[in-house]
N, C-alpha and C positions, 0 to 999 in steps of 0.2 A: 505494501501498500503506500504507493510515493505521497508523501508530504510535502504540501506547495507553502511554502514561507509568506509570511504577512504582508510583505509588500507588494507579492506578486498574486495573495487570492484577493486584495483590497483592489488592485486594477482590473480583477477578472469581475468585481461587483459594479464597477462604475462602468465597463464594457456593456454588463447582462443590464444594466440601467438603461444606457443607450439605445440598444437593442430593443429593449421590450417600447421604449419611447416614441422609436421613428416605426414599430410595428405598424401593418395595416388592420383598419377597422375589421376587418372581417376574418385575419389571424388572432386578434385580440381577444373578441368575443369568442372563440370557438374555442382558444386555448382558457380562458377564465371559466367559460362552460365545463367542460371536461374536470376542469379542477375544482370546481363546485362539487361536481357529483360525484368525483373519487372520495374526495375527503369525506362527503355527507354520507356514502356507502361506509366509508370507514369506521365514522362515529356510529351508527346504526350498528352494527357489527361489534363496537367496543362494550355500547350500551347491551346489547343482547349477551357477550361474553358474562360482564357486571352481575345481569341478573341471572344466569343460570350458573353462576359460581357463585354468587354471593359476595367476589373479592376483587372490590373496586381496582385494586394494584393489577390483577390480572388485565381488565379492559384496558387499562392503563398502558401497560405493557405493550399491548397487541395494536394500539391504536396509529402509532407511527408507520405501521405499514401502507395505508394510505395515503399519507404525507410523502412518503420515500417514492412510492411508484408515480406522483403525479408529477413530481421534482424530477424523474429522472425523465419522464416522457417529455419536458418543456412544456408543461402546463402552469399556468400564473393565478395564483392568489394574491388577492387584495393584499392581504398582510407583508408577503414578500415585496410586490411592486410600491407600498408605501417604503421600504426603506433602501431599493435600488434604486428606482427612476428618478427622483431628486439627488443622488450624487452626479448623475451625469448633467444635468443643469447646473449645479454648483461648480462642475468642472467643465463649464462652458465647452462642452461638447457641439459640434456643428448641428446646428437642426434642432438643439435642445433646451426648451423654453419652460415657463411654468405654465403656459397654457398648455402647451403637449403634455406635462407632467398630470395634470387636472383633467385631460380627456384620457390620458391613459389609467387615470384612477374610475372614473367615472364608467368608462367601458367595463374595466376588471371586475367594479362592485355587479355591475347587471348581469355580467357572464357569470358570476360565482352564484349568485342568488337564482339564476334562471336554473343554471345546473344542481343547485341544493333544493330547489322548489320540486323541481322532476322528480329524483330521488325521495324527497318526503313526501308526496304522491304516490310513488310505486310502493314505498315501503307501510303506507297508511294501508295501501290495500291489503297487503300481504296479514299485515298484524290485525286486523279486522276480517278478514276472509271476503274482501270486496264489497267492505262498508255493511255485510249481513248480520254483523252482532259484536257486539262491544269488543275492546282491544284487548288482545294478551296481554300475558304478563309484561313484556317489553314494550308494546304500547303505551299501557297503564305507564310505567316509569317516566317514559318520554313525558308524558301528560304532566307529569308531577314536577320534571325538570323545569318545563315551561311556567310554572305557577310558582314555582320558586324562587326562580331567577327573574322574575316581574316582579308580580306582587308581591315578593319576598323581600325585592329593595324597596319598593314604593314605600312600604309600612315601615320601613326607617326616615323617609324624605331624605334630607339633604346628606346626610350621612349614609345613607342606601346609594345614592346618585355618587357619593365619593369613592363609596368602597366597589360600585361597578365598575367606574374609570379606573380606579387603580388596580382591578385583575383585568382589566382589558390592556393597560400599561404592561404587565408584568407578561401577561401572555404573550403579547410580541417582540417581548424582549429575548424570550424563551425562543418562541418561533423563528422569527431573523435571525438568531444565531444557529438554529439550524439550517437554515439557508445559506450560512457565511460555513458553518463548519462542511457543508458539503464539497464546496470549494477548495476545501484545505487536501484534498485527495484526487488522484486523479484516476480510482479504482473504484467500480461500483460498489465493492463491500467498505472501503473506507468511506465512500459518501452515505451510505447506509448507516455505519454506526456512528457519523459526525452527525445526523441527523435525528439519529433515535432517541438519543440522550435529554436533550432538551424538549422535545414535543411528549415524549412521555412525563415530564415535569410538568409542561402547561397544563397537561389532559389529567392527571392525577389530583393537583392543587386545585383544581375548579377553576383556574383562570377563564377569562370570559374571552372566546376568537367568535371574529364576527362572522367568518365563514361557517363554523360550526353551527353557529347560531340560527343563519340562515335556514340549517335544516332541523333543528333540534324545535325552533320555535313554532311554524307552521305546522309541523307535523304534530307537537302537542295542540293545536288550534283542530285538528281533524280529528285528534285522538280523542277529545274531550275535556281537553286542560282547560282549568276555568280562570280563565284571563282572556284579554283583547287583543285585538291588532294594534290599539292604539298603546295600550300595556307596554307591545313587544318591541313597539318603535321608541316609545318615550323611555322605556324603564330596561331596555336591555342595546336593542340593536345601533343605535344613534351614538350612545355615549361609550360604548364597546369598540364602534368605528373610532373613535376619538382617540380613544384609549391606546389602540391598537399602532396608529399614526404615531403618536407621542412616544410609546414605546419602542416598534421598532427603528424610528430614523433617529432620535436622542440616543438610545442606549447602544445602540446598535452601527449604524449607518455613519452616524457624526462621528462617534467614537473612534473608530476602523479608521476613516477617512481623515482628519484632523492627527492623528496618531502616526499611522504607516504610509500616508498619499503626499497629504499637503500639512508636513512635519514642520514645526517652528525651528527657527534658526538654532544651529548648534549652541551650547552653553561655551563660554569663552573662560577658561581656566586662566586665571591670573597668575 
């Protein structure tokens, strides 16, 4: 497993941001759609494992399979482009602008949402036998997740909103670390190991991932969760997106870019 030194993999980060920013609308939407769908299947898998084993750690250990697959296939999550695309703008790459950055984020958001919603409908059909009976144990669990992580936050008011935001920040700190860790290796096994650890941490700790939530909460609404679409948007998705942006860009993208790519002048020793 060949290791890539920090200066080289941070250059890869900037190059990746430029590539994503300049990608066509069609390609961006397709890649984002597939990323949202695959990650949602992994989330359904992890919840199923957790329910069947009664051990959340087992589900968290297996959830990264979906993230690894979508990354290796070159698909795009909003959490990743939050971290990588701005670096191309900061580096003044040709054609890289903030308008292009926001365009990319918007396209990836809607592509991810469409993919996650597709899987949410398909899994709801499975959990309810084509909506002909009450949700099974996994379906009920997903419905309760939606309640606890919307009205559960709203019950605490501003403190709940702060907690939600911080969980979003910590989530993309871990997820983006996984994205970067994959660039540290040139082998599939090395990339997989690098991604596995931080993704497992975020899932087990219950941090808030905007794309995973695009699956869990629409699923919860279809499976009898006692919350509304507005509860989902105001008390989860929107603050989570903002937290994911802050966490990935601040604690991963900018820190690595500033210290390994645009380094400060060397200290003068007197």
